[in-house]
C-alpha positions in Angstrom: 0.0 0.0 0.0 1.6 3.3 -1.1 1.5 6.2 1.3 0.3 9.6 0.2 3.5 11.7 0.1 1.6 14.7 1.4 0.3 12.8 4.5 2.3 11.6 7.4 0.2 8.4 7.6 -1.3 5.6 5.7 -5.1 5.3 5.7 -6.0 1.7 6.8 -9.8 1.7 6.8 -12.8 2.7 8.8 -12.1 2.9 12.6 -15.5 4.0 13.8 -18.8 5.7 13.0 -20.6 7.8 15.5 -24.4 8.0 15.4 -26.4 10.5 17.5 -29.5 8.6 18.5 -32.8 9.1 20.3 -33.2 5.6 21.7 -29.8 4.1 22.4 -31.1 0.9 24.0 -33.2 0.1 20.9 -30.3 0.9 18.6 -27.9 -1.3 20.7 -30.3 -4.2 20.5 -30.7 -3.7 16.7 -26.9 -3.6 16.0 -26.2 -6.5 18.3 -29.1 -8.8 17.5 -29.7 -8.0 13.8 -26.2 -7.2 12.6 -24.0 -9.2 15.0 -22.2 -6.4 16.8 -21.1 -6.9 20.4 -20.9 -4.4 23.2 -17.3 -3.1 23.5 -17.8 -0.6 26.4 -20.2 2.0 27.9 -19.3 5.5 29.0 -22.5 6.3 30.9 -21.1 9.7 32.1 -21.1 11.1 28.6 -24.0 9.0 27.1 -21.8 6.8 24.8 -22.1 3.1 23.9 -19.4 1.6 21.8 -20.2 -1.5 19.7 -17.6 -3.8 18.1 -18.3 -4.3 14.3 -15.4 -6.5 13.2 -12.3 -4.3 13.2 -14.4 -1.2 13.6 -16.7 0.4 16.1 -20.2 1.9 15.9 -20.6 4.5 18.6 -24.1 5.4 19.7 -24.4 8.8 21.3 -27.5 9.4 23.3 -29.1 12.8 22.3 -30.2 13.3 25.9 -26.6 12.9 27.2 -23.8 15.5 27.4 -22.1 14.4 24.2 -25.3 14.2 22.2 -26.6 17.5 23.4 -23.4 19.2 22.3 -24.1 18.1 18.7 -27.2 20.2 18.1 -30.7 19.3 17.2 -32.3 15.9 16.6 -31.4 14.3 13.3 -34.4 14.1 10.9 -35.1 12.8 7.4 -34.2 16.2 6.0 -31.1 16.7 8.3 -29.6 13.2 8.7 -26.5 12.2 10.5 -24.9 11.0 7.2 -25.9 9.4 3.9 -25.0 5.8 4.9 -22.1 3.7 6.2 -21.0 0.4 4.8 -20.2 -2.7 6.8 -18.0 -5.3 5.0 -19.4 -8.8 5.7 -18.6 -12.3 4.7 -20.0 -14.7 3.5 -22.6 -12.9 1.4 -25.5 -15.4 1.1 -28.2 -13.1 -0.1 -31.1 -15.4 0.9 -29.8 -16.1 4.4 -29.1 -12.4 4.9 -32.6 -11.3 3.8 -34.3 -14.0 5.9 -32.3 -13.0 9.0 -33.0 -9.3 8.5 -36.7 -9.9 7.9 -36.9 -11.9 11.2 -35.6 -8.8 12.9 -38.3 -6.6 11.4 -36.0 -5.1 8.7 -36.9 -4.8 5.1 -33.7 -5.1 3.1 -33.2 -3.5 -0.3 -32.3 -5.3 -3.5 -28.9 -7.0 -3.8 -26.8 -5.2 -6.4 -23.2 -5.2 -7.4 -21.5 -2.1 -6.1 -18.0 -0.8 -5.9 -16.3 -0.6 -2.4 -12.9 -0.4 -0.8 -12.0 -4.0 -2.0 -13.6 -3.7 -5.5 -16.9 -4.6 -7.1 -19.1 -7.0 -5.2 -22.6 -7.7 -3.9 -24.3 -5.4 -1.4 -27.7 -4.4 -0.1 -29.1 -1.5 1.9 -31.2 -1.4 5.0 -32.3 1.1 7.6 -31.8 0.9 11.4 -34.7 1.7 13.7 -33.9 5.5 13.6 -33.6 5.7 9.8 -29.9 5.6 9.4 -29.0 3.8 6.1 -26.5 0.9 6.2 -25.0 -0.9 3.4 -23.9 -4.6 3.9 -21.1 -5.4 1.4 -19.8 -8.8 0.5 -16.5 -9.9 -0.9 -15.3 -8.6 -4.3 -16.1 -10.6 -7.4 -13.1 -12.7 -8.3 
C-alpha cells in the first residue's frame, strides 16, 4: 500500500462511525441482534455506547446525554447524521441475509453489485430503527 507523500500516515480503513440517537437501548439491540455487533464498552457519564463491528466500532451517542446535546438538534429525514455507512461482511449469502433481517423486522433492499474499498461486489441497503442507512457489502467478485 503506497503512502500519500503529502500525508504523514497511511489510511488503513474505517475505525468507527458515530451516530447520534434518540433511543440508544433500541439501537444497541438492533446492531447487536440483527447485525452481529457486540458491546465493547459503555461510557454512561457522557452517554456513549461503543459496539464492536469486526475491526471497527459503531458508537451510539444518546441525544439526551452531554455528548449528544453538544451536537445540536435531533437528526431528521431532512437533516440526517450521514448518507450511509458500509459494513463489510462475509460470507454474502443473499437469501440467508434477507431472511435474517426480515426476522428482525428489517426490510432489506435489493442485492446489487457495487464498488467498495475492496472492489466490485454484492451489497444491499437497509435502515436501522432510527432511519440511518446501512450498506452490507460482500467480498469482491473474483
